[in-house]
DRENPATOR-473191 format. One record per residue (C-alpha): residue number from 1; residue in one letter; x, y negated, z. Coordinates in pm, 1 decimal. Each point is the difference from the previous one (the first is absolute). Layout:
DRENPATOR-473191
DOTI|pos|code|c1|c2|c3
DOTI|NUM|A|X|Y|Z
...
This chain:
DRENPATOR-473191
DOTI|pos|code|c1|c2|c3
DOTI|1|M|-692.4|-5806.8|-538.5
DOTI|2|E|150.6|-323.7|122.7
DOTI|3|I|294.9|40.0|-227.0
DOTI|4|F|-233.8|58.4|-304.3
DOTI|5|E|-204.7|-313.8|94.5
DOTI|6|G|337.1|-205.6|47.1
DOTI|7|L|130.4|123.2|-335.5
DOTI|8|M|-338.2|-114.8|-153.9
DOTI|9|L|39.1|-333.9|159.8
DOTI|10|G|365.5|-29.4|-114.1
DOTI|11|M|-110.4|97.5|-353.8
DOTI|12|S|-258.7|-279.9|-25.0
DOTI|13|V|261.9|-240.4|118.6
DOTI|14|A|277.9|120.5|-232.0
DOTI|15|V|-207.9|15.2|-323.6
DOTI|16|S|-100.6|-369.7|38.6
DOTI|17|P|142.7|-197.7|-294.7
DOTI|18|M|228.5|-199.2|226.0
DOTI|19|S|137.7|313.1|167.9
DOTI|20|L|67.6|165.6|-332.3
DOTI|21|M|160.8|-312.1|-155.4
DOTI|22|L|247.3|-38.5|312.4
DOTI|23|C|64.3|375.6|18.8
DOTI|24|L|91.4|-8.2|-363.9
DOTI|25|L|214.6|-307.0|61.2
DOTI|26|G|175.5|161.1|293.2
DOTI|27|V|93.9|337.6|-174.8
DOTI|28|T|111.2|-195.0|-309.1
DOTI|29|L|232.5|-216.5|212.2
DOTI|30|G|97.8|308.5|195.4
DOTI|31|T|100.2|182.0|-315.6
DOTI|32|L|181.6|-311.1|-133.2
DOTI|33|I|204.1|-29.8|327.9
DOTI|34|G|57.7|361.7|2.7
DOTI|35|V|144.3|-8.2|-349.0
DOTI|36|L|210.7|-306.4|54.9
DOTI|37|P|289.8|115.8|227.4
DOTI|38|G|87.9|-228.6|285.6
DOTI|39|I|-309.4|-166.6|102.7
DOTI|40|G|-215.4|265.4|171.2
DOTI|41|P|-347.4|2.3|161.8
DOTI|42|A|109.4|-148.9|344.3
DOTI|43|A|155.5|-313.1|-173.1
DOTI|44|T|-316.7|-32.6|-245.3
DOTI|45|I|-243.9|38.6|288.5
DOTI|46|A|187.6|-253.9|212.9
DOTI|47|M|-6.3|-263.7|-289.0
DOTI|48|L|-372.5|60.6|-70.2
DOTI|49|L|-114.9|-20.5|370.7
DOTI|50|P|-85.9|-374.6|-43.2
DOTI|51|I|-217.6|76.6|-298.2
DOTI|52|T|-197.9|248.1|217.8
DOTI|53|L|-110.7|-282.3|233.4
DOTI|54|T|-241.8|-131.2|-265.2
DOTI|55|L|-163.9|355.6|-37.7
DOTI|56|N|-249.0|196.2|195.6
DOTI|57|P|206.0|233.2|252.6
DOTI|58|I|-152.1|303.5|-201.0
DOTI|59|Y|108.9|-106.2|-342.8
DOTI|60|A|345.7|-113.6|136.0
DOTI|61|M|71.1|333.2|165.4
DOTI|62|I|-123.9|194.1|-332.1
DOTI|63|M|244.1|-200.0|-199.6
DOTI|64|L|294.1|41.4|243.0
DOTI|65|A|-55.5|365.0|33.7
DOTI|66|G|-19.0|46.2|-382.3
DOTI|67|I|342.0|-163.8|-20.9
DOTI|68|Y|145.0|226.2|245.8
DOTI|69|Y|-110.3|349.5|-135.7
DOTI|70|G|32.3|-159.7|-372.4
DOTI|71|A|370.8|-38.1|61.8
DOTI|72|Q|42.3|370.7|54.9
DOTI|73|Y|-128.7|60.7|-331.7
DOTI|74|G|189.7|-269.0|-177.3
DOTI|75|G|329.8|111.0|159.3
DOTI|76|S|-7.9|345.9|-169.5
DOTI|77|I|-22.7|-155.0|-360.5
DOTI|78|T|349.5|-159.8|13.5
DOTI|79|A|147.0|292.4|216.7
DOTI|80|I|-98.5|240.8|-298.2
DOTI|81|L|57.7|-198.7|-302.5
DOTI|82|V|294.5|-219.4|105.7
DOTI|83|N|142.0|185.2|312.2
DOTI|84|L|-53.9|-329.0|180.6
DOTI|85|P|-232.4|66.4|305.5
DOTI|86|G|-247.2|-310.3|29.4
DOTI|87|E|-62.2|122.4|351.3
DOTI|88|P|225.7|181.6|275.7
DOTI|89|S|-266.4|265.5|24.9
DOTI|90|S|46.6|59.7|-387.9
DOTI|91|A|373.4|64.6|23.9
DOTI|92|V|-55.8|386.2|39.3
DOTI|93|T|-232.6|-4.1|-309.3
DOTI|94|A|302.2|-154.5|-219.2
DOTI|95|I|208.0|330.4|78.1
DOTI|96|D|-205.0|239.3|-221.6
DOTI|97|G|-242.4|-249.6|-173.3
DOTI|98|Y|304.0|-169.6|-181.1
DOTI|99|Q|126.4|348.0|-98.1
DOTI|100|M|-338.8|93.7|-144.6
DOTI|101|A|1.0|-328.0|-195.9
DOTI|102|R|348.4|59.8|-138.8
DOTI|103|Q|-143.2|337.3|-119.1
DOTI|104|G|-285.4|-174.9|-184.9
DOTI|105|R|-260.1|86.0|263.9
DOTI|106|A|-55.7|-358.4|146.7
DOTI|107|G|-354.5|-3.2|-81.6
DOTI|108|V|-46.0|346.9|178.9
DOTI|109|A|183.6|-137.9|307.0
DOTI|110|L|-222.2|-320.9|-0.8
DOTI|111|S|-315.3|186.6|-39.4
DOTI|112|I|90.1|246.0|288.6
DOTI|113|S|111.4|-283.0|208.4
DOTI|114|A|-345.6|-195.2|-50.3
DOTI|115|I|-204.3|321.9|52.4
DOTI|116|G|181.2|82.2|323.9
DOTI|117|S|-36.6|-353.8|123.5
DOTI|118|F|-362.3|-11.5|-88.8
DOTI|119|V|-77.6|351.3|173.5
DOTI|120|A|226.5|-105.0|309.5
DOTI|121|G|-174.6|-340.2|7.4
DOTI|122|T|-353.7|146.7|-12.4
DOTI|123|I|78.2|265.5|284.2
DOTI|124|A|167.6|-263.9|213.6
DOTI|125|T|-276.1|-230.8|-12.9
DOTI|126|L|-230.1|297.9|112.7
DOTI|127|V|235.9|50.1|283.4
DOTI|128|I|-29.6|-364.5|105.9
DOTI|129|A|-380.9|18.6|-29.1
DOTI|130|V|-8.8|317.5|228.7
DOTI|131|A|283.2|-90.1|235.4
DOTI|132|S|-55.7|-371.2|62.0
DOTI|133|P|-343.8|15.7|169.9
DOTI|134|A|89.0|272.7|228.1
DOTI|135|L|323.2|-189.3|88.3
DOTI|136|S|-183.1|-320.2|55.5
DOTI|137|Q|-243.5|172.0|237.6
DOTI|138|I|301.3|131.2|206.6
DOTI|139|A|178.2|-345.1|-3.2
DOTI|140|L|-318.7|-173.0|121.2
DOTI|141|R|58.6|171.8|335.4
DOTI|142|F|344.5|-164.0|28.6
DOTI|143|G|79.1|-238.8|255.5
DOTI|144|A|278.0|-259.6|43.6
DOTI|145|P|243.5|262.0|129.3
DOTI|146|E|-60.4|233.1|-296.6
DOTI|147|F|20.5|-268.7|-257.4
DOTI|148|F|331.4|-102.5|138.0
DOTI|149|S|137.8|345.2|1.0
DOTI|150|L|-130.1|45.4|-364.5
DOTI|151|T|148.1|-331.7|-124.6
DOTI|152|L|346.0|102.1|174.2
DOTI|153|L|-19.6|345.4|-160.2
DOTI|154|G|-52.0|-165.3|-348.2
DOTI|155|I|302.8|-240.7|43.3
DOTI|156|V|203.5|287.1|125.6
DOTI|157|M|-92.7|231.9|-320.5
DOTI|158|V|87.2|-289.7|-236.0
DOTI|159|V|334.2|-54.9|151.9
DOTI|160|V|76.2|368.4|-16.0
DOTI|161|L|-111.5|55.8|-346.8
DOTI|162|A|109.3|-339.1|-158.8
DOTI|163|Q|265.1|7.3|-245.4
DOTI|164|G|347.3|-71.9|112.5
DOTI|165|S|148.6|7.6|358.1
DOTI|166|A|-261.7|55.4|279.7
DOTI|167|L|191.9|-223.0|216.4
DOTI|168|K|-29.6|-280.0|-262.4
DOTI|169|G|-378.7|89.8|-31.8
DOTI|170|L|-40.7|-42.5|368.7
DOTI|171|G|176.7|-335.0|-18.6
DOTI|172|M|-235.7|-106.6|-278.6
DOTI|173|A|-302.0|102.3|188.3
DOTI|174|V|112.5|-190.5|313.8
DOTI|175|I|54.4|-319.3|-202.8
DOTI|176|G|-352.3|44.8|-152.9
DOTI|177|L|-158.3|47.3|336.7
DOTI|178|M|181.9|-326.8|128.1
DOTI|179|L|-106.2|-194.4|-291.9
DOTI|180|G|-373.5|121.1|52.5
DOTI|181|L|7.6|-147.1|351.0
DOTI|182|V|67.0|-350.6|-119.2
DOTI|183|G|-324.0|-221.8|70.6
DOTI|184|T|-242.5|-40.2|273.3
DOTI|185|D|-45.5|265.8|269.7
DOTI|186|V|-353.8|152.3|-19.6
DOTI|187|F|-14.5|46.5|374.6
DOTI|188|T|133.9|-324.7|124.8
DOTI|189|A|-34.4|-231.8|-300.8
DOTI|190|Q|354.6|-103.8|50.7
DOTI|191|T|226.5|-64.7|-306.3
DOTI|192|R|313.2|197.9|-34.9
DOTI|193|F|307.7|9.9|-240.4
DOTI|194|T|-138.8|-275.0|-206.3
DOTI|195|Y|287.9|-247.5|70.0
DOTI|196|G|-242.8|-305.0|-11.4
DOTI|197|I|-111.7|86.2|-353.4
DOTI|198|N|-381.6|-50.5|23.4
DOTI|199|E|-59.9|195.4|-309.8
DOTI|200|F|123.7|306.1|178.1
DOTI|201|R|-263.3|-21.7|285.7
DOTI|202|S|-214.3|263.2|-185.4
DOTI|203|G|290.3|212.9|-97.3
DOTI|204|I|230.9|42.3|-290.1
DOTI|205|D|-200.3|10.2|-316.2
DOTI|206|F|-29.2|377.1|-109.4
DOTI|207|I|-24.5|-94.6|-375.6
DOTI|208|A|304.7|-229.9|5.7
DOTI|209|V|203.5|279.0|177.8
DOTI|210|T|-94.2|292.6|-219.4
DOTI|211|I|30.6|-187.3|-337.1
DOTI|212|G|346.7|-117.5|110.6
DOTI|213|V|113.5|334.8|120.9
DOTI|214|F|-130.2|204.8|-288.3
DOTI|215|G|-75.5|-243.1|-295.6
DOTI|216|L|283.6|-245.7|28.5
DOTI|217|A|262.3|247.8|129.5
DOTI|218|E|-89.7|230.3|-296.3
DOTI|219|I|66.4|-290.1|-256.9
DOTI|220|I|339.6|-49.2|146.6
DOTI|221|R|84.4|369.2|-2.1
DOTI|222|N|-96.3|35.7|-367.5
DOTI|223|L|190.2|-296.8|-108.5
DOTI|224|E|305.7|186.4|107.0
DOTI|225|G|-86.5|279.3|-256.7
DOTI|226|N|117.9|34.4|-343.0
DOTI|227|D|-284.3|-182.6|-209.6
DOTI|228|A|184.1|69.5|-323.2
DOTI|229|E|-80.3|372.2|26.7
DOTI|230|T|-184.0|136.6|-291.6
DOTI|231|R|-247.4|265.8|77.5
DOTI|232|R|-76.9|262.2|-266.4
DOTI|233|S|-311.7|225.3|31.6
DOTI|234|H|-60.8|362.5|-142.2
DOTI|235|A|-277.5|21.6|-272.6
DOTI|236|I|-316.3|164.4|92.2
DOTI|237|S|-107.4|273.8|-241.1
DOTI|238|T|-296.4|170.5|176.4
DOTI|239|L|-188.2|-51.6|324.5
DOTI|240|M|-159.2|333.5|10.1
DOTI|241|P|156.3|269.2|244.7
DOTI|242|T|-6.3|353.8|-101.2
DOTI|243|R|-191.2|268.8|190.1
DOTI|244|E|326.4|122.7|152.2
DOTI|245|D|77.1|-358.2|124.0
DOTI|246|F|-318.3|-18.0|180.0
DOTI|247|R|50.8|342.2|146.7
DOTI|248|R|342.1|-96.8|135.5
DOTI|249|A|-135.4|-347.6|122.4
DOTI|250|I|-311.1|97.4|182.8
DOTI|251|G|174.3|146.3|309.7
DOTI|252|P|242.6|-296.5|43.2
DOTI|253|I|-284.0|-255.9|-32.0
DOTI|254|L|-197.6|168.3|277.1
DOTI|255|R|292.0|50.3|219.2
DOTI|256|G|125.6|-351.3|-57.9
DOTI|257|T|-336.5|-140.5|82.0
DOTI|258|G|-23.6|200.3|322.6
DOTI|259|L|352.0|-108.6|104.7
DOTI|260|G|-46.4|-374.5|-112.1
DOTI|261|S|-337.1|-24.1|188.3
DOTI|262|L|164.6|130.4|323.7
DOTI|263|L|316.1|-209.2|-21.8
DOTI|264|G|-186.0|-317.4|-120.7
DOTI|265|V|-172.6|-26.3|344.7
DOTI|266|L|332.1|-11.0|180.0
DOTI|267|P|153.5|-346.0|65.6
DOTI|268|G|301.8|-51.6|-232.2
DOTI|269|G|-93.8|303.0|-215.7
DOTI|270|G|-241.5|-63.4|-274.8
DOTI|271|A|70.7|19.9|-355.9
DOTI|272|F|387.8|-13.4|46.8
DOTI|273|L|70.9|297.4|210.9
DOTI|274|S|-288.9|211.5|-157.9
DOTI|275|S|146.2|-17.5|-346.9
DOTI|276|F|341.7|125.4|130.2
DOTI|277|A|-157.9|259.8|228.0
DOTI|278|S|-212.5|144.5|-285.4
DOTI|279|Y|296.3|22.9|-246.7
DOTI|280|A|184.8|197.9|279.5
DOTI|281|V|-291.5|230.1|49.9
DOTI|282|E|-37.9|68.8|-374.3
DOTI|283|K|349.3|76.8|-54.3
DOTI|284|K|1.6|247.2|303.7
DOTI|285|L|-324.0|164.3|-130.3
DOTI|286|S|102.9|27.5|-353.1
DOTI|287|K|82.4|327.6|-176.1
DOTI|288|H|244.5|-198.0|-202.4
DOTI|289|P|166.6|-255.7|208.1
DOTI|290|E|277.5|-36.8|-253.6
DOTI|291|E|-246.1|-195.8|-236.1
DOTI|292|F|-43.4|-290.1|248.9
DOTI|293|G|210.3|-290.4|-117.2
DOTI|294|K|-25.2|124.1|-362.5
DOTI|295|G|-377.9|-78.0|-65.6
DOTI|296|A|-207.2|216.9|224.8
DOTI|297|I|-348.2|-110.3|-31.2
DOTI|298|E|-47.8|81.9|373.4
DOTI|299|G|249.5|-270.7|73.4
DOTI|300|V|-245.7|-250.9|-139.5
DOTI|301|A|-336.8|148.9|119.1
DOTI|302|G|87.0|35.2|358.1
DOTI|303|P|154.1|-326.8|84.8
DOTI|304|E|-237.9|-211.5|-196.2
DOTI|305|S|-306.3|179.8|161.8
DOTI|306|A|194.6|-46.8|361.0
DOTI|307|N|84.6|-362.4|-34.6
DOTI|308|N|-370.0|-110.2|-125.3
DOTI|309|A|-169.1|213.7|286.2
DOTI|310|G|255.6|-154.3|256.2
DOTI|311|A|-72.9|-346.8|-120.1
DOTI|312|Q|-367.8|48.5|42.5
DOTI|313|T|-13.5|181.4|320.6
DOTI|314|S|218.1|-286.5|162.8
DOTI|315|F|-329.9|-185.3|20.9
DOTI|316|I|-139.6|220.8|259.1
DOTI|317|P|196.5|-126.7|307.4
DOTI|318|M|-37.5|-342.0|-136.3
DOTI|319|L|-381.4|20.8|-28.6
DOTI|320|T|-58.2|193.7|319.2
DOTI|321|L|258.5|-97.7|258.8
DOTI|322|G|123.9|-336.1|-135.8
DOTI|323|I|353.5|150.9|-23.4
DOTI|324|P|187.5|-70.6|-321.2
DOTI|325|S|196.0|323.3|-139.1
DOTI|326|N|225.9|-198.3|-214.7
DOTI|327|A|86.5|-353.1|-106.6
DOTI|328|V|-288.4|-25.2|-262.9
DOTI|329|M|-251.7|109.8|261.3
DOTI|330|A|139.6|-266.6|242.6
DOTI|331|L|-81.4|-252.2|-270.6
DOTI|332|M|-330.1|146.7|-50.3
DOTI|333|I|-73.6|-51.6|382.9
DOTI|334|G|142.5|-348.4|-19.8
DOTI|335|A|-246.5|-72.2|-291.8
DOTI|336|M|-284.5|141.3|219.0
DOTI|337|I|97.5|-228.9|294.3
DOTI|338|V|31.7|-315.9|-241.0
DOTI|339|Q|-355.8|72.8|-107.2
DOTI|340|G|-106.3|10.6|373.7
DOTI|341|I|-44.9|392.6|12.5
DOTI|342|Q|152.7|173.1|295.6
DOTI|343|P|140.3|318.6|-133.1
DOTI|344|G|-76.9|326.8|204.1
DOTI|345|P|-256.7|252.1|77.8
DOTI|346|R|-289.6|-251.9|13.8
DOTI|347|V|51.2|-92.5|-376.1
DOTI|348|I|-235.3|293.8|-97.8
DOTI|349|V|-258.2|-122.6|222.9
DOTI|350|T|17.0|-379.3|-39.1
DOTI|351|Q|106.0|-1.9|-354.8
DOTI|352|P|-140.1|333.0|-169.1
DOTI|353|E|-24.9|-173.5|-347.3
DOTI|354|L|371.8|-66.1|27.9
DOTI|355|F|109.3|322.4|116.4
DOTI|356|W|-212.0|243.7|-228.1
DOTI|357|G|30.6|-254.1|-293.9
DOTI|358|L|375.8|29.0|8.3
DOTI|359|I|-7.9|391.4|23.7
DOTI|360|A|-248.7|4.6|-301.2
DOTI|361|S|204.2|-247.9|-208.9
DOTI|362|M|291.3|244.4|20.8
DOTI|363|W|-176.1|276.3|-215.3
DOTI|364|I|-102.0|-271.8|-240.1
DOTI|365|G|362.4|-145.1|4.1
DOTI|366|N|151.6|347.3|-77.1
DOTI|367|M|-217.0|56.5|-283.7
DOTI|368|L|83.3|-346.4|-153.1
DOTI|369|L|373.5|81.7|46.0
DOTI|370|V|-36.4|310.6|-207.5
DOTI|371|I|-183.5|-205.7|-283.9
DOTI|372|L|269.1|-285.6|17.7
DOTI|373|N|327.0|197.9|34.8
DOTI|374|L|9.1|237.8|-282.4
DOTI|375|P|-134.5|-210.1|-285.3
DOTI|376|L|190.4|-321.9|98.6
DOTI|377|V|344.1|162.4|61.4
DOTI|378|G|149.1|-180.1|-291.6
DOTI|379|L|-101.0|-327.2|130.5
DOTI|380|W|141.9|65.0|352.0
DOTI|381|I|345.8|100.5|-156.9
DOTI|382|R|10.2|-311.8|-206.3
DOTI|383|L|-35.4|-199.4|310.8
DOTI|384|L|324.2|142.2|124.3
DOTI|385|R|179.7|-203.1|-278.3
DOTI|386|I|-97.2|-332.0|167.6
DOTI|387|P|326.6|-141.4|170.9
DOTI|388|Y|-32.4|-60.4|355.8
DOTI|389|S|142.9|-343.6|-34.3
DOTI|390|V|-331.2|-81.1|-174.2
DOTI|391|L|-210.2|154.0|261.8
DOTI|392|F|146.2|-119.7|312.8
DOTI|393|P|-72.5|-396.2|-18.8
DOTI|394|G|-364.2|80.5|-47.9
DOTI|395|I|-0.1|230.8|307.2
DOTI|396|L|187.0|-240.8|203.1
DOTI|397|A|-253.8|-277.6|-78.7
DOTI|398|F|-290.8|245.3|88.6
DOTI|399|C|163.8|79.4|334.6
DOTI|400|C|45.4|-370.1|90.7
DOTI|401|I|-352.2|-99.2|-125.5
DOTI|402|G|-159.5|285.0|182.1
DOTI|403|T|173.9|-59.2|323.8
DOTI|404|F|-101.1|-368.5|17.3
DOTI|405|T|-343.4|14.0|-118.1
DOTI|406|A|-75.5|272.2|281.2
DOTI|407|N|-13.4|-265.1|269.3
DOTI|408|G|140.7|-312.1|-159.0
DOTI|409|L|291.7|-41.7|227.9
DOTI|410|E|320.3|-108.6|-131.2
DOTI|411|I|187.8|184.5|291.2
DOTI|412|E|-98.2|327.1|-136.7
DOTI|413|L|219.7|-65.3|-308.4
DOTI|414|Y|282.9|-10.0|217.8
DOTI|415|V|-106.9|312.7|178.7
DOTI|416|L|-31.7|157.4|-353.5
DOTI|417|A|363.2|-98.8|-70.5
DOTI|418|V|140.9|124.5|329.5
DOTI|419|A|-187.1|329.6|-18.4
DOTI|420|G|122.8|43.4|-358.4
DOTI|421|L|369.9|-52.4|86.6
DOTI|422|A|-45.7|216.4|320.6
DOTI|423|G|-163.9|285.2|-229.7
DOTI|424|Y|277.3|-14.2|-235.6
DOTI|425|L|278.3|16.6|291.9
DOTI|426|F|-193.2|295.8|146.4
DOTI|427|S|27.2|191.1|-325.5
DOTI|428|R|358.2|-81.8|-30.3
DOTI|429|L|56.0|135.1|345.5
DOTI|430|G|-186.0|304.6|-80.6
DOTI|431|C|-298.9|-68.6|219.9
DOTI|432|A|-342.3|117.4|-130.7
DOTI|433|P|-267.4|-282.6|25.6
DOTI|434|A|-289.7|246.9|81.4
DOTI|435|P|83.8|22.1|381.1
DOTI|436|F|34.0|-381.9|15.7
DOTI|437|L|-347.1|-49.9|-151.7
DOTI|438|L|-165.5|268.7|209.7
DOTI|439|G|161.8|-151.6|306.8
DOTI|440|F|-134.9|-358.6|-107.6
DOTI|441|V|-357.9|129.1|-59.4
DOTI|442|L|-5.7|222.6|302.7
DOTI|443|G|162.5|-226.1|241.5
DOTI|444|P|-287.2|-185.4|113.3
DOTI|445|M|-206.5|323.7|28.4
DOTI|446|V|267.0|172.2|206.6
DOTI|447|E|24.1|-308.5|252.5
DOTI|448|E|-364.5|-41.4|21.0
DOTI|449|H|-94.5|379.0|78.2
DOTI|450|F|304.3|39.5|237.0
DOTI|451|R|-93.2|-316.7|194.7
DOTI|452|R|-371.1|106.3|-0.6
DOTI|453|A|77.0|344.0|131.0
DOTI|454|M|216.1|-140.9|275.4
DOTI|455|L|-278.0|-239.5|106.7
DOTI|456|I|-260.5|286.4|1.7
DOTI|457|S|242.5|220.9|211.8
DOTI|458|Q|101.0|-296.9|213.1
DOTI|459|G|353.1|32.9|-91.5
DOTI|460|D|39.0|377.8|15.2
DOTI|461|A|205.5|119.5|-303.2
DOTI|462|T|-77.8|351.3|70.1
DOTI|463|V|-322.1|-57.9|-187.2
DOTI|464|F|161.9|81.4|-326.1
DOTI|465|F|94.8|344.1|134.5
DOTI|466|T|-309.8|105.5|203.2
DOTI|467|R|-253.2|-38.9|-256.0
DOTI|468|P|-4.8|320.6|-231.3
DOTI|469|I|7.3|-173.8|-353.4
DOTI|470|S|234.3|-266.2|96.0
DOTI|471|A|234.8|244.0|159.0
DOTI|472|G|-3.7|212.8|-319.8
DOTI|473|L|81.1|-293.9|-213.0
DOTI|474|M|272.4|-120.6|234.4
DOTI|475|A|150.6|362.9|-3.6
DOTI|476|L|-2.2|-4.7|-376.4
DOTI|477|A|179.2|-341.4|-8.2
DOTI|478|F|258.9|100.5|243.7
DOTI|479|G|54.5|331.2|-175.9
DOTI|480|L|30.7|-162.8|-335.1
DOTI|481|A|228.7|-251.4|118.1
DOTI|482|A|225.0|274.2|145.9
DOTI|483|T|44.9|171.7|-334.0
DOTI|484|M|207.3|-319.9|-99.0
DOTI|485|F|272.0|131.1|197.2
DOTI|486|M|-21.0|379.5|-122.0
DOTI|487|P|282.4|60.6|-246.4
DOTI|488|T|-196.8|266.7|-213.9
DOTI|489|L|-286.7|-241.4|-59.9
DOTI|490|L|222.8|-304.8|-62.3
DOTI|491|G|193.3|198.1|-260.3
DOTI|492|W|-324.8|103.7|-168.2
DOTI|493|R|-122.4|-360.8|6.2
DOTI|494|R|315.8|-137.8|-170.5
DOTI|495|R|-16.2|274.9|-253.9
DOTI|496|V|-347.2|-97.0|-104.9
DOTI|497|F|66.4|-374.6|-40.2
DOTI|498|A|346.5|73.4|-156.9
DOTI|499|D|-194.2|193.6|-269.7
DOTI|500|A|-243.5|-271.7|-30.8
DOTI|501|E|284.8|-242.7|-61.3
DOTI|502|D|161.5|227.1|-272.8
């Protein structure tokens, strides 16, 4: 009954004119950046964070969420028509989707992709509505030891599941943790690591760092690419799948939704691993595995459903525990903190309009995406012809203006430049930025909960192992960390990310 009442409250928030307008804006921007390769939702959300400071927190979160799950839709359009995934999670869709386009079935592939995404998004939203309140009730019983163990587990999972070397992921997380400690000690009020710079007394600005690491670094990487490349798309004859297409797609859609809903909750999993796992499952279950890679509709339906379900259920740990499951969720937590909202289990109690309004807006956003995507395919493809040399000056100016206007401090432009250069160097060295960002966001939480637990226990470190929930989370963290040294799992991990690169 509480869930039904919450959804009614959320729907009343989500159908307001301002919510509808910003939801439409978010999913449209998400589709656009999904279509345009090389930008991505993380960079876009980072660049838009300064704008959200002028918005009501509910409206800001609705727009940012729309950008994220809208990008999953948009990435499939170019993957199918141009063989150019707009999003990493759409890379699998390109394998069979592009082959269907070459066979004159581009419209069918797009329709199945949109239907699968809509079904997955709808079911995943229901999973969020059911699972989040229950998980929040459990998390309300957490004390400082449990929250420390949970944040530690989140960091370990992101390091293990992050793309690239696990050792490099660990190094990035440590750098992020250290950077998050700059500023004033919350227990002693002493400044640390500020090197005499007064502007750093309240910490290094989250907006400047994220725009630099994601936005500015992305610009530099894209300028290395071949801007003169011409992209030709296949013509769309019909959008209507046949009865046989529906029959073959329904199973993969449901299996992909279930798999994506499960993997989306895991830190570091989300849409990326969900789509690859779904493709592997469908190929193994198929009676005709030889068709995969040659235009099998199951190879489009399963991964597209999985990546959308994974994108949406990744909101569960963010909303209920205050733990980001990927870089985008870390940005969402940063947006909440900047707005003065402490993410975690009390959000559902203290901010019910935000919690339920965000969930209800996902249903509306999924419907808007189906309406937007198919009729406007031609427009999205024409945007691919805009040279990046025309786009990047405006994006760069937007990054600088947004960073400066957030707090009006000149030093943040220098932080932006340094973070952008660091983000570019990280990518050249094969270091994923997600562990860094999660370490940066979780760093202050890890320290605060650790020190609070030690104060409560009067310096007894066994408190983390004598309380049942904390002990279970610590055991999971240590067990997962140990898998980094297991040759079999390391080999599986390398194969997954090698396939993604291919």
